[in-house]
N, C-alpha and C positions, 0 to 999 in steps of 0.2 A: 504493500499499500504506499503511494507517494506521500511524502512529508507535507506537500503543498497541493491543495485540492485542485481538480480540473475545472475549468470554467467553459461554458459552452459558447464559444465564438463571441465572447464579450467584444473582442476587437475583430470587427467585421471585414474592414477594407485594409487590406495589406499590400504595401509597396515593397517589391522585392528589387533591389539594385542588382545590375549585371544579370538581368533576368534571361538574357539571350545565350548565356553560357552554358558549359556543361553541368554544373552544379544548380545554377540559377533556374534553368528551364525546368529541371527535375523538381525543384522546390515549389515553382509556380504550380506544376501538376499536382503535387501532393497537396498543396493548400486548396486547390480547387476541388479535389476529392474529398476534402474535409469541410467543404461548405462555405469557404471564405471567398469573398470577392477580391480578385487579384489584380493588382496594378503591376505591370511590367515596366520597371524603370531601365530605360536603355539610351545611349547616345544615339543621335540622329543616323549616324553612319554605321551602326551595328548590323551584323548580319543575324536576321530573324529565323533562320532555317529551322533551329531546335524549338521554336515557339509555335510552328505550323499546326494549325488544328486546335490549338488551346484557346478557350474563351477568356481571354484577359483584355484588360483596358491597357492602353499604352501612355506613358508619360516620358517625357525627354528631358535629359539633363546630363551634366558631368561634374563630378565632385571637385574637379579642379577649376570649375568656373562658378563661383559662388553665386553669381546673379541668377543663375540657371535653376538653383536648388528650391526656391519658393514654389515655382511652378511644377517642379518634379514631385514634391511631396503633398501638393494640395489635395485635400480631401482624404488623405490616408489617416487611419487609426493607428496603425503600426508600420515601422519601416524596419525591414530585414535588409541589413546592409551586407550584401555577399559581394558587391563589385570589388574588384582590386587587382593588382598585378603579382604574379608569381616571380616573374623576372622581368628585368628591364635593361637597356643598355647602360644606364648608369645607376649609381646608388642613390642619387638625389632624386631620380624619377620614382624610385619606389618609395622614398618617403613622401613625396609630393602627393602621390595617389593614395598610399595605404594609410599614411599617417595624417598629414594635413587635410587631405580630401575628406577623410572620416570625420575630422573634428569639424570641418565646415558644414557637414551634413547634419551632425547633431546639434549644431548651434542653429541651423535653420529649423529643425524639428522643435526644439524648445521655444523658439521664437513663433512657431506656428499656432494656429487656433485648434488644430485637429489632431496632431500626433501625440499619443499618450504613451507609446512604448517603442523601444529601439533595441533591436537585437543584432548584436555586431558578430558576424562570422570571421573569426580570427583564425588561428591555427595553433597546433601543438608546437609549431616551430618558434612561437613566441616564448615558450618555456625552455625549448632544447631537448636534446635526447636524454636518455636514462642511463647513465654510466654504471649505476649501481642500484638495482632494484627497480620497482615500479615508480613511475611519475605520477604524482597526485597534485591536486589543486593547491595544497599548502606549502608546496615546494617553492623555493626561490628560483625565479626565472633566470635561465642562462642560455640565450639564444645563440647559436654558432653561425647564423647567416644574416646577412643584411635584410633578407625578406623577414626572417623572425625577429629581428630588432625593430624593423618598420612595424610590424604587427603589435609588438610589445609596447612601442611608444604611442601607437594609436591606442591601446588600451588604457594606458596611464592618463593619457589626455582625455579620453572618454569619460574615465571614472569620476573626473571632476564634475561631471553633469549628472551623477546618479541620484542626487537629491532633487533634481529638477525634472527628471524623466524617468520612468521605470526601464532600467537597462540591464541587459544580460550579455554575456559572451559565450559563443559556441566555439570550442577550440578542437576541430576535427584533426585526426592524424592524417596520413596520406589516402587521398580519396580516389579510387578506381571505379570503372564501370563503363558501360556503352557510350563511346564517345570520347573517353580520356584519352589525351595525348602524351600525359607525363609518363605513364607506367607501360605505354604502348611498346616502347623500345625493347623492354623485357620480352614481351609477349612475341615481338618480331624476331628476336634472336633465338628464342626457344623453338619457334615455328620453322627456323632455318636449320635446326638441329644441334644447337648450343645452348648449354644452360650456363649463363655467367656465374662464376663462382668467385665473387669480389670480396677480397679481404678476408676476414674472420666469418666463414658462413654460418657459424653457430650463434651470431648475435641475434637477439630477439627483435622481432619487428611486428607491430600491429597496423593493420590498414583499416578502412571501412568502406563497404559497398555504397555506391551514392544513393541508393534507395533507402539503405538504413540511415544514412546521414540526414536526409531530407525528412523522413519520418520523425527522427529525433528532434530536428529543429521545429516541425510542426507541433509536436508534443510539449515543447517548451512553450510555444505560443498558447496552447491549450491548458496551461497552468499559471497561476498567479505566483511568480517567482520573487524572491528577494532583488531588489535593485543593487546593482554592482556586481552580482554573482556571476562566476564562469564555470564551465562545464566541459571536460574533455569527453570526446565522442569517438568511439573505436569499435572495432568488431570485439567479440567477447573474449578470444584468446589470442595470444602472440604466437607467431611460428618462427622458426630459424629462417635465415635467409635461403639456407639450402633447402628447407621444406617448402618455402614459397615457390621457388624456380621448379623443384620437381612437381608441385601441384599444377604448375603451368603446364609442364610437360604431359602430365597425365590428362588433364583437361583437353590439350590439343591432340592426345592419342600419338605423341611422338617419344622415341627413344633418344632424348637429347643428349649429347655427350658433354661433361663438365668442362668448362673452359676457366682454368684458374686464372685470376688476375690479381696479383698482390696488391695490398692497399697502397704501397708507395708508387707503383706503377700507374693505378688509377688515379691517383693525385696528379701524376705527371700529365696523363691524358687530359685532365681537367684544365691544368696550366696552359698546355698547348692549344686546347679549343679556345680558351679565352684569347690567347696571343693571335691566333688566326682570324679571330672575328674583330680583333681591335681595330684593324683598319678597314672594316666593311661596315655597312648599315645593319648587318645581322647581329642578333641576341644569341650567344652561344647557349646550346642545350645543356652541355656539360661545362662547369666551371670548378674552380678550385673549391668554392663553397659547397657547391652541389655534390662534389666528390666526397667532401667531409661529411655531409649530410646522410649520403648513402651508406657511407662506412660506419655509421653510428647505430647504437641499438636504440629502438623506438618501442617501448613497452610501457603501457600506462593503466591505471585503474580507472574504471568507468563506474565505481560504486557511488560517487556523489550524484551523478546523473540519475542513476537507477533509484537512488534514495528520494530525490527531489521530484522527479516527474515520471518515473517508471520507464526510463530508456530501456528499450529492449530490441537490440540488434539480432536480426533473424539469419543473416547471410553468412554462412561459412565461406572461406575463400574458395573452395572447390567449385560451389554452386556459383558464386559471383565470377569466378574465371570462366566458366562455361558460358554464362550469359554474356560476358564481354567479348569473348571469343566469337560468339554467334553474331554479335553485331559487327565486330571487325570483318568478319567473312561476307556478311551481306552487304557491307558498304565497301568491300573490295579493299580493305585495308591490309588484310591477311591473303 
């Protein structure tokens, strides 16, 4: 039984920023299925393919353009701030969007006549990996990437408004599922017959299937939670890195050969990738920070979310991997 009671759609009109993306579009779908009126917050240049067929209203704005925000949030009861950058060409750009853009948005919400609640989709990256034991919400944050630091700084700035608006933080681990590009390279490698064995393959890692994540955020919205509270969201159990890649091989029906890559060599790959992209307009997929992130253990406790709002992830990695692979094949990614 949850510590905080469920509320039946007290907040009816929900604005989702970054609604056209991998997570945002699934969140819109989950909210619609639960009876909410959904406003899809997007930039005017956004690709709306993931939102096709969904009965959402559209609102346009950009968190780096404060003058656009009153129109973006107009008429919303709740803002779920999901928009953000995972990577960027410069560190300054990550802070511009993830940190200062988030503060500009919550300021607009506080000054509005309608918005009563603000849920910020942050990241476990804001806290950093778990070098010894499970990460939990009471731990001292220690992010190891610029992305993580930009999210942590955003949380600190937003927390100053917790007495002015009902505020929560959702902190998912690595998210995967149909349409995801971040973990795709691992599926692609296994599909080609090679299981990456990067660094210490016994390190523990938790992920979360996108449908479990959006169901969790929807549950947060359906409970009256304390302002300023944050929640780690992940699947129930951690796996070793070796188990994850073996599960991918099983889901693909492949007898993939392990491809050992020492941690020091993987870091060099990250540095070379950064160097190669430095003189181009492209943002590197692998960087020194990304290499460090991949080489780290990510194991957390989700008991806090379970206690407060009955968070209940349903999808084991083998099931989620099969659904993800099915989508990749249907869309000719694999």
